[in-house]
N, C-alpha and C positions, 0 to 999 in steps of 0.2 A: 505486822498488822498486829496493832496489839488497843486494847478498849482503853480510853483514859478518862476514868471514871467524871474527872474535874474537868475534863475538857466539854464531856459530855451535858455536864451541869452548867457549863458556865454555854453553851452555846442554847439550853433550853432556857433559859431568860433573855437570852439578844431574839429569838424567834418568833417570843410574844409582843412583836413590837413590828407594826405595821411598815413594808417599803414604800408600799402602793395601795393609795386607798381604793383607787377604781385600778383596771387595765386599762382602759381606754388611752391613756395617755403614753402607753408601748405601743398602739398598734396606726399602721398609717391606713386612713381609710382614702384607697383609689377611687379615680375619676368613674370608672366600669362600674360601678358599686360593691366593690369587691373589697375586703380585710386582708391585710397582712402585716403580722406579727415587724415589728422593724428589725432589722438585723442586726442593732447593736442594744438593743432594747436591755437585755439584761445578760449577766455575766455567761461565759461561756466555759466556766469553770465546773467542778461537782456541787450537789447543793443538796440541804434539807430543804423543804419551802412546804408553805400549808396555803392552800385558797381558802380565803373567808367572804361570806355572806355579807355587806356593808351594807346594804341597803337595808330597805327598812324591813323589820323581822315579821312586820303583819304579811308583807306576801308571802314570804314563807307558809305562812298560819292561815291563809287564806282558805278557803271553803271551794274553792273553783280548781283549785292547783292538786294533782295528783299527790300524795304524801305515802301511797304504798307502793313498792317495786318488790318484784319475784326473783331471788334468786334461785340458780339450780344448786340443790344440797345434793345426800347420798343416795347413790343409786337412783341419780337425776329426778330428784322429787322437788316440787317447787316448795321454796321457803317464802314468805312474803315477810318483809320488812315495811312496819308502818313507821314513818317519821312523824310521829305524833308531836302535836303542839307542847305537850310536857316538856319531851326529848327535846325541842329546839329551846325551850326558855331556861330549861336547865345547864344546857352548854353555852347560851350565848352568854359571850365575852366582852370586857368592854369596847375589844375593837370590833365584836360581829361574831358570827356563826360559823364556828370550825365546819368547813364541808369536806377538805382533802387534803392528808398531809402524804407527801413524796420523796421523794430519793435517787439521784441517780450521780453516777461517778464522774462523768463530765459534759459540757454544751445545755447549760440549763436555759439558754435562751429558746433551743432547738427542742426540747422537751415542754416548755411551756406554749409554743407552737403549736405542738403535736396534739395538746389536751384539748385549744383552744379549737382547730379547725374551723377556720376564717373565710376558707373558702365558699363556702355553703351558705346558705342562710339555716338550712334546719340540717343534720346527720340523719335523723328521722323522720320516718311518717310523720305527719301532722295526725292526733285524735289518738284513738285507741286503738290505730295502728302499731303505734309507738311500743306498745308492750309488748307486741306478736316481735319486733324485729330484734334482731341478734346487732351487739357492738359492731360498729364499722370499722374499730381498729384494738389493738389492745393497750392504745395509750392514748386514749382519749375520755378518761376516767370522768373528767368534769363536764364535759360538754355532755355527752351521753346521761348523766344523773339527771341533769338540768333540763334535757327535754324531755325526760322519762317523766318530769315533775310537774311541767309548765308544757301540757304536752298540746293544747292548742295556740300558743305562739306560734307565731307562721315564719317570725325571722327570728331566733334567738341570740343571734349576736349583740344586737346593741345592749339588751337585757342581762347578758353576760359583762360586758364590757362597763355598763354603769353602776352594776350593783356588786362585783366580788372584787376582792383586794388581794394582795398578796404580800406575802412575810416571809424570808428566807436566811439563811444562812450559809454561808460558803465552807464547804467543806470535800474539797477535791483532788481527786484521783485515789490508786487502789491503795494506797496508804490509810487513806480515812475510812475504810470500807467499814470496819466494825463500828466505828465512832457514827459514821452515818446509819447504820442498821438500829441501834440503839436508842440515839436519839427517836427517829421514828417511831420505836415500841413506844417509848416516853410517855412523848407526845399523842399519840392515838391513845393509850391509857389513860390520860390527864386529859385529855380535852373532848373524848368521842366523837370527834367528826362523824356526822352524817352518812360521807359517801365512803368510809374506810371497812365498811363490814363485807367480812370475809365469811363466807359460809363452809362448814367443813363440807369434805368430800367422801 
């Protein structure tokens, strides 16, 4: 495994084009009211990916949604992150607002399914109780952050499926580990996505 700077630069250019303007076409809506990712909706290889808010930017800046999230900092201190209107305006790209950049070595389709957790209308309680709840898994950063912003949305599934898009590049297997790592760091440093804030311990 070694770094290929030229490959990272090439993939950086490619990933800034949407593959899916919304997530809804990737999902099967079942008659019992549940949703699930289609088994072949996305590749099974490893990838670097970006979730984008492709809906109206005004929704993210609406005063009715919560844009302040608490994270645990050093010695368990609460650190409040404010997704300000200025931050959202500053990072708004032609294709949307970058929300989360991620990477994995294999089974991209499964990873996106874990992010979305489509079996439940909500994964956090409604209202301010959402602030007090721990994340349900370590793999659902997107769904968790959206529900902490839209605390009064009774069913966040359709909100996510209608307003979030996806871009990705395939970088599969252990041999691409270094390239995946540095591509993600370059994307986070260049795009300032809302949900990639990592608080020091």
